[in-house]
C-alpha positions, 0 to 999 in steps of 0.5 A: 737950531732956530725956533723958526726952522724946527717947524719947517723940518717937522713938517718935512719929516711928517710929509716924507713919512706920509709918502714913504713906501714899504719895501717888498723884496723879491729874491731871484737867481735870474739874470739876463732877459728873465731878470729884465722882465721881472725888474720891468714889472716891479718898476711898473708896479711901483709906478701905479701905486704908492703903498709898496716899492718892490725891489728885485734882488738877483743873487747867486747861490740862492738856496744858501743865501735864502736859508741864511736869511731865513735863519737870521729872521730876515727872509725876502718877502718873495722867493723865486723857486721851482716846483720840485722844491715846494715839498722840501721847503714846506717840510722845513717850515720855510714857506707859507701857503697862499690859499687866499691869493685869489682875494688879491686878484690872482685868477687861478682859473687862467692857469694850466691845471697841471701847473697848479697841481705841481705847486700844491702840497698836501692840499695847500697852494704854495706858489704862483706859477711864473714860467714853464719849461717843457722837455723832449727830444731834439733831433738833427734833421740833416743828420737824419737825412744823411743816415737815410731816415725821414728828417721830418719823422722822429722816433715815436716808440722806444723800440724805434728810438733804440733802432735810430740810436744805433743807425745814427751812431758813427765810429772813426777808423780807430773804433772810437765813437765819432757821432752818438745817435742819442744822448739821454744825459751822459753829462752829469750836470745836465741829466734828468734821472728822475723822469724816465720811470714815468715814461715807462708807466711808473712813479718815484713815489706812491700815493702815500708819498713812499719811495718807489725807486726800485719799483718794476717800472723804474728798473725797466726804465734803467735797464732800457738805458743800460741796453742803449749804452751797451749798444754803443760799445764799452764803458771806456768808449763812452767815457772817452766820447763824453769826456770830449763834451764842451760847455753846455751853454756854448758852441761846443754843446754836444748837440749844437756842435752836431756830435750828437744826433738826438738829445733829451733837453728842456726847451731852452736848448733852442736858444743855444742852437739859435745863438751858436748854430742858427743854420741847424735844421732841427725838430722837437718832439715828446720822448716816446713812452712805453704805452705810446701815449704822449707825455712830457716832463715839465718844470715850473718857475714859481714865486713863494712867500717865505715864513717870517716875511715882513710884508706879506700883503705887499708880496701878494699884491705884487704877485697878483700884478705879475699874474695878470696875463698881459704880464705873465706872457712877457716872460721869454718862454715858448710855453706859457703857464696859462691855459691856451685860451688865455694865451690866444686872448692876450697874444698881442701882449706876448714878446716875440719868441722863436719857435713858440708855435712848435713848443706850444703845439707839442704842449697842447698834445701831451700830458704834462708831468712833474718831479715827485712831491717829496720832502727829501727831493734833493737827496733823492735827486742826488742818489738817482743821478749817481745811480743813473750815471753808473747804469749809463756808464755800465758800472753796475746793474739797474737793480743794484743801483736802484736798490741802493737809492731805495734804501738811502732815500727811504731812510732819509724820509723816515728820519725826517718824519721822526 
């Protein structure tokens, strides 16, 4: 190398070092529209400052890949997670609290109080809310009208829902179920066994975090659903009907294909309806509660910072950028994690989304609740799913099923605390 060339290369090297940026990684399972939104935010963030470059990593099997990266000492700087996994991740020592996030520009006062409480654990804040899904009952108005029911008035009590389910169920000439009045989650991949105790005034954990799977309210809830199944017919009849369900995200979805009149689902079902049966005349309402007070189960997508993340400062700065209402409101969801006042204030920044007013109105008139914060959540959910399906398909009694869940999950929690 010539002596004249060396100084030039040195200057170029120092120049590139001065302007190189620290890479901040954001691991997510999002694809499609959600990925496009977060990717566009990263692109904009990268364009307005020169300290950090955010890269969005869209992966499948995110839990497995995150845990592998964590074990290798190379976790992402930001992880996309859900509210129900905060407690397990904390128990594993996998994520850090972000109690200082407001110093970076996040205004926590803009968020729904329930959304923030759902991502706290033992007093510490562990994430920034990104998007929210609200759950309730969808009903087919045309099939209501066909059965002689008011198409604009869904059931508002548990007794009424049971009556409607019976009236709306049809059988073919062989006595097999042709149309099901109400499906609370017979599909094992799309069922929410943990929500029902809350509609009956109960909870799956007590104030001390102890497991309460077989509490009276939980047993009562599962008894109600077993009575619903008994109303439809036999175990074999139910299994035969549900065995004919097509893929959930398709035109063969049991509600979209009009084989089910009332179903329990998250707000995303509206997207499936619009895509595969846009002519359907449908409604959405809260699932009835025993005390007839409106409440709705909710899930939140959040961003957390893993323990061992290399670039925490950059991660928090990007989360502060994402948290700005004009950015948060770009996510394609009908209900925002922000308070209604801020939604109205920044409405011009929102991406057009069908049915937003309907879901927003429901969310504004109910008490939102979330999955229980317990470090054994995944195991709890797995055992509850087995129990609920066994109860629905008349394979066992609610008390036996829930006693089994109580025993297994309490043991798991005890072992974790040893």
